[in-house]
C-alpha positions in Angstrom: 57.1 57.9 187.8 57.4 55.8 184.7 60.0 53.6 186.3 57.7 53.1 189.3 54.7 52.1 187.0 56.9 49.7 185.1 58.0 48.2 188.4 54.3 47.8 189.5 53.4 46.1 186.2 56.4 43.8 186.6 55.5 42.9 190.2 51.8 42.3 189.3 52.8 40.0 186.4 55.2 38.1 188.6 52.8 37.6 191.5 49.6 37.3 189.3 47.3 34.5 190.4 44.9 32.9 187.9 41.3 32.7 189.1 38.4 31.0 187.3 40.9 29.7 184.9 39.4 28.1 181.8 40.8 25.0 180.1 41.6 27.0 176.9 43.4 29.6 179.0 45.4 26.9 180.8 46.4 25.4 177.4 47.6 28.8 176.1 49.6 29.3 179.3 51.1 25.9 179.0 52.2 26.5 175.4 53.7 29.8 176.5 55.5 28.7 179.7 56.3 25.0 179.4 60.1 24.3 179.4 59.6 21.0 177.7 57.8 22.7 174.8 60.4 25.4 174.6 63.2 22.8 174.4 61.3 21.0 171.6 60.9 24.4 169.8 64.7 24.8 170.0 65.1 21.4 168.4 62.8 22.6 165.6 65.0 25.6 165.0 68.1 23.4 165.0 66.5 21.2 162.3 65.7 24.3 160.3 69.3 25.5 160.4 70.4 22.0 159.3 68.2 22.4 156.2 69.8 25.7 155.5 73.2 24.1 155.9 72.2 21.4 153.4 71.1 24.1 150.9 74.3 26.1 151.3 76.4 23.3 149.8 75.0 24.1 146.4 76.5 27.6 146.3 80.1 26.6 147.0 82.6 28.4 149.2 84.3 31.8 148.7 87.3 32.1 151.0 89.7 35.0 151.6 93.2 34.1 152.8 95.9 36.4 154.0 99.3 34.8 154.4 102.1 36.7 156.2 105.4 34.9 156.0 109.1 35.7 156.6 111.8 33.2 155.5 115.3 32.9 154.1 114.7 29.4 152.8 116.0 29.4 149.2 112.9 27.7 147.8 110.5 29.9 149.7 112.3 33.2 148.8 112.5 32.3 145.1 108.9 31.2 145.1 107.8 34.4 146.9 109.5 36.5 144.3 107.9 34.6 141.5 104.4 35.0 143.1 104.9 38.7 143.5 106.3 38.9 139.9 109.5 40.4 141.1 112.1 37.7 140.2 115.2 38.9 138.3 118.1 37.2 136.6 120.2 38.0 139.8 117.8 35.7 141.7 118.8 32.9 139.3 122.4 33.3 140.2 123.4 35.2 137.0 125.8 37.4 139.0 128.1 34.4 139.7 127.7 33.2 136.1 128.6 36.6 134.7 131.6 36.7 137.0 132.9 33.5 135.3 132.2 35.0 131.9 134.1 38.1 132.8 137.1 36.0 134.0 137.1 34.2 130.6 137.1 37.6 128.8 140.0 38.7 130.9 141.9 35.6 130.0 141.2 36.2 126.3 142.7 39.6 126.5 139.8 41.1 124.6 140.2 38.8 121.6 136.8 37.4 120.7 138.2 34.3 118.9 140.2 33.4 122.0 137.1 34.0 124.2 135.1 31.7 122.0 137.7 29.0 122.3 137.8 29.4 126.1 134.0 29.2 126.4 134.0 26.2 124.1 136.3 24.3 126.4 134.4 21.6 128.2 136.4 22.1 131.3 135.4 25.8 131.3 131.8 25.0 130.6 131.7 22.5 133.5 133.3 25.0 135.8 130.7 27.7 134.9 127.8 25.3 135.1 128.9 23.8 138.4 129.2 27.2 140.0 126.8 27.4 143.0 125.0 30.7 142.7 125.2 32.5 146.0 122.2 34.8 145.3 120.0 31.7 144.6 121.2 29.4 147.4 121.8 31.9 150.2 119.2 34.6 149.8 118.5 37.1 152.6 115.3 37.1 154.6 112.2 38.2 152.7 108.7 39.1 153.8 105.8 37.7 151.9 102.2 38.9 152.1 99.7 37.1 149.9 96.0 38.0 149.6 93.9 35.3 148.0 90.3 34.9 147.1 89.2 31.3 146.3 85.8 30.2 145.1 85.0 26.5 144.9 81.6 25.2 143.7 80.2 21.8 143.0 78.9 21.4 139.4 77.6 17.9 139.5 77.4 15.6 142.5 75.3 12.7 141.2 72.2 14.4 142.7 73.7 13.9 146.2 73.2 17.5 147.3 69.7 17.6 146.0 68.7 14.4 147.9 70.5 15.6 151.0 68.5 18.8 150.9 65.2 16.9 150.5 66.1 14.6 153.4 67.0 17.4 155.7 63.7 19.2 154.8 61.8 16.0 155.8 63.9 15.8 159.0 62.7 19.4 159.7 59.1 18.2 159.3 59.8 15.3 161.6 61.2 17.6 164.2 57.9 19.6 164.1 55.9 16.4 164.6 58.2 15.6 167.6 57.3 19.0 169.0 53.6 18.3 168.5 54.0 15.0 170.3 55.5 16.8 173.3 52.8 19.5 173.2 50.1 16.8 173.1 51.7 15.0 176.1 51.7 18.3 178.0 48.1 19.1 177.0 47.1 15.5 178.0 48.5 16.1 181.5 46.8 19.5 181.7 43.4 18.3 180.6 43.6 15.2 182.9 44.5 17.5 185.8 41.9 20.0 184.9 39.1 17.4 184.8 40.4 15.7 187.9 40.1 19.0 189.8 36.6 19.5 188.6 35.7 16.0 189.6 37.3 16.1 193.0 35.8 19.5 193.8 32.3 18.1 193.0 33.2 15.1 195.1 34.1 17.5 198.0 30.8 19.2 197.5 28.9 15.9 197.8 31.0 14.9 200.9 30.1 18.2 202.6 26.4 17.3 202.1 27.0 13.9 203.5 28.7 15.4 206.5 25.8 17.7 206.9 23.5 14.7 206.9 25.6 13.1 209.7 25.4 16.4 211.6 21.6 16.4 211.3 21.6 12.7 212.3 23.6 13.5 215.4 21.2 16.3 216.4 18.3 13.8 216.0 20.1 11.3 218.2 20.8 13.8 220.9 17.1 14.9 220.9 16.1 11.2 221.1 18.5 10.7 224.0 16.9 13.4 226.0 13.6 11.6 225.6 15.3 8.2 226.4 15.0 6.7 222.9 18.8 6.7 222.2 22.0 5.7 224.0 25.4 7.3 224.5 26.8 4.6 222.2 24.5 5.8 219.4 26.1 9.3 219.7 29.6 7.8 219.8 28.8 5.7 216.7 27.6 8.7 214.7 30.6 10.8 215.8 32.9 8.0 214.7 31.1 8.1 211.3 31.5 11.8 211.1 35.3 11.4 211.7 35.3 8.9 208.8 33.6 11.4 206.5 35.9 14.1 207.6 38.9 11.9 206.8 37.4 11.3 203.3 36.9 15.1 203.0 40.4 16.1 204.1 41.9 13.5 201.8 39.9 14.9 198.9 41.0 18.4 199.8 44.7 17.3 199.9 44.2 15.6 196.5 42.7 18.8 195.1 45.7 20.8 196.5 48.1 18.4 194.8 46.2 18.6 191.6 46.4 22.4 191.7 50.1 22.3 192.4 50.6 20.0 189.4 48.5 22.3 187.2 50.6 25.3 188.3 53.8 23.3 187.5 52.5 22.5 184.0 51.3 26.0 183.1 53.9 28.0 185.0 51.4 30.2 186.8 49.8 30.4 190.2 46.1 29.2 190.2 43.6 29.9 192.9 40.5 28.4 191.1 39.4 27.0 187.8 36.3 27.3 185.7 34.7 23.9 186.0 34.3 21.7 182.9 31.7 19.0 182.3 32.6 16.0 184.3 32.7 13.8 181.2 35.1 14.8 178.4 33.6 14.6 174.9 34.7 11.7 172.7 35.9 12.5 169.1 33.1 11.6 166.6 35.2 10.9 163.5 35.4 7.4 162.0 38.3 5.1 162.8 40.0 5.7 159.4 39.7 9.5 159.9 41.2 9.3 163.4 44.0 7.1 162.2 44.8 9.6 159.4 45.1 12.3 162.0 47.5 10.5 164.3 51.0 11.9 164.7 52.5 8.4 164.7 51.2 7.7 161.3 52.4 11.0 159.9 55.8 10.3 161.4 55.8 6.8 159.9 54.9 8.2 156.5 57.8 10.7 156.7 60.1 8.0 157.7 59.0 6.0 154.7 59.6 9.0 152.4 63.1 9.6 153.9 64.2 6.0 153.3 63.0 6.3 149.7 65.1 9.5 149.3 68.0 7.8 151.0 68.0 5.1 148.1 68.6 8.0 145.6 71.2 9.4 147.9 73.2 6.2 148.0 72.8 5.8 144.2 74.6 9.1 143.7 77.9 7.4 144.6 77.9 5.7 141.2 78.1 9.1 139.4 81.2 11.2 138.9 81.8 14.3 141.0 82.6 17.5 139.1 83.6 20.7 140.7 85.2 24.0 139.6 87.2 26.6 141.3 88.6 30.1 140.6 91.3 31.9 142.5 92.4 35.6 142.5 95.5 36.5 144.4 98.2 39.2 144.8 101.5 39.0 146.7 104.3 41.3 147.7 106.9 41.8 150.4 104.7 44.6 151.8 101.1 44.1 152.7 98.6 45.3 150.0 101.4 46.9 148.0 101.0 47.1 144.1 98.0 44.9 144.5 96.8 44.9 140.8 100.4 44.9 139.5 101.2 41.7 141.3 97.8 39.9 140.9 97.2 36.5 139.3 94.1 34.5 138.3 93.7 30.7 138.3 90.7 28.7 137.0 90.2 25.0 137.1 87.8 22.1 137.2 88.0 18.6 138.6 86.3 15.3 137.8 86.5 12.6 140.3 84.9 9.2 139.7 85.3 6.2 142.0 85.8 3.1 139.9 86.4 0.6 142.6 85.7 0.5 146.4 85.5 -3.2 147.2 81.7 -3.3 146.9 81.0 -0.5 149.4 78.7 1.5 147.1 76.7 -1.6 146.2 76.3 -2.7 149.8 75.2 0.8 150.9 72.7 1.0 148.1 71.2 -2.4 148.9 71.1 -1.6 152.6 69.1 1.6 151.8 66.7 -0.5 149.7 66.2 -3.0 152.5 65.6 -0.2 155.0 63.0 1.3 152.7 61.2 -2.1 152.4 61.4 -2.4 156.2 59.9 1.0 156.6 57.1 0.1 154.3 56.2 -2.8 156.6 56.5 -0.5 159.6 54.1 1.9 158.0 51.6 -0.8 157.3 52.0 -2.1 160.8 51.5 1.4 162.2 48.2 1.9 160.4 46.9 -1.5 161.7 48.2 -0.9 165.2 46.8 2.6 165.4 43.4 1.5 164.2 43.4 -1.3 166.8 44.5 1.0 169.5 41.9 3.7 168.7 39.2 1.0 168.5 40.2 -0.3 171.9 40.2 3.2 173.5 36.8 4.0 172.0 35.4 0.7 173.2 36.8 1.3 176.7 35.3 4.8 176.8 31.9 3.5 175.7 32.2 0.7 178.3 33.0 3.3 181.0 30.0 5.4 179.8 27.8 2.4 180.7 29.7 2.1 184.0 29.2 5.8 184.7 25.4 5.5 184.2 25.3 2.4 186.4 27.4 4.1 189.2 25.3 7.2 188.9 22.1 5.2 189.4 23.8 3.3 192.2 24.7 6.5 193.9 21.2 7.9 193.6 19.8 4.6 194.9 22.1 4.6 198.0 21.2 8.2 198.6 17.5 7.4 198.6 18.1 4.3 200.8 19.9 6.4 203.4 17.1 8.9 203.4 14.6 6.1 203.9 16.6 4.5 206.7 17.1 7.9 208.3 13.3 8.4 208.3 12.7 4.9 209.7 15.2 5.6 212.5 13.2 8.7 213.4 10.2 6.4 213.7 12.2 3.9 215.7 12.0 1.2 213.1 15.8 1.0 212.3 18.9 1.0 214.4 21.5 3.7 214.1 24.1 1.2 213.0 22.0 0.2 210.0 21.5 3.9 209.1 25.3 4.5 209.2 25.9 1.4 207.1 23.7 2.9 204.4 25.5 6.2 204.8 28.8 4.3 204.2 27.3 2.7 201.1 26.4 6.1 199.8 30.0 7.4 200.3 31.4 4.2 198.6 29.1 4.6 195.7 30.1 8.3 195.3 33.8 7.3 195.4 33.3 4.6 192.8 31.5 7.0 190.6 34.4 9.5 190.8 36.9 6.7 189.9 34.9 5.6 186.9 34.6 9.1 185.6 38.3 9.8 186.1 39.4 6.6 184.2 36.8 7.3 181.5 38.2 10.9 180.9 41.8 9.7 181.0 41.0 7.3 178.1 39.4 10.2 176.1 42.6 12.2 176.6 44.8 9.3 175.6 42.9 9.2 172.3 43.3 13.0 171.8 47.0 12.7 172.6 47.4 10.4 169.5 45.9 13.1 167.2 47.7 16.0 165.6 45.3 18.5 166.9 45.5 22.2 166.1 
């Protein structure tokens, strides 16, 4: 039963269709489902891990190494025995040396004085010293197992690691702003589509009323024809007009369907209907300077300026010496982990490395970083001016469109009244049907122009919002 209920919940979630969807709900679904936003979030996580990597360099490295070797190379075998603290005089070839000494004793017949004379003989000494020790030169195979713990840590890097960590932290912030830009672009598309749906559905509503007017007009013409006041051509003319209105209506419905499909693509959910918004999107009320300070581009430019400043310090670190330390604990034997403590060894050390000459590379990189910082300062100044100009232009365009909306609204209302008057005059026989239909066409044209102006006006508002950081 529990499996069945779980299956039902899964099926309902998969095939759920959003109805009366609000704009805020659409934005929440967008943030949850958008692949573009998810990809940007992954970039954020990658940047965060890079910051962790930068921090990790301060703590150095602790490495464990296990070497397992088998060799009969004389140097290796002798070294292996020294590392495992098991070297004997035999390993130095003393058995061959003692054999020569024994031979000298035999020649002396046990007389110490004679033995001393034999050993003092340069020829005898050369013979003994030139003897190639077999144990040393031709050892047998030996296994060697070495366990080693090595810790290396930077002590002073000329502040390089500190600056690198700061820069990577700023890069992480930059990645977050990049994500916000992508989110803003997706929200921009969602809002634009949402408002377009509201506008086109209202447009469809008006077109349906206009079609109803044509239907009523046709009924009037048919009634007039029965009484001999209208002709067949009048009916054909009004029918042609209805076909034109139906074309506008069907085109509007197709545009609405396309808008719904695009909205579904953006938010990753099926949508049957939306909760309509006001036809005109509200314009932000802050001052130009306040709006500029909220823009993502300005925040990114400021971060870029800060990064280039930190980069100067990073390049300057090349002039300082690099100091590091290391410690090593190891144990070796011909058997793995055998007599570990007995055969252990400890090594400590430090290193100072200071570049004294590199053909001017350090100086060139340092000067390059300074020039980039000055360049970024100019870019930051230009960004402030450019953003202020862009925001002013958008606000001016929106306000201009507000006047256009009022004018087109009046024009639409006027054409509506004119059509009603001409329709009334036609009933009284004072106007031709063709003149009435012309006024009807003018009403449709005014409605279409009103829709276009509102669409462009809203798009400009959303362009402004897209520049801002938002929530």
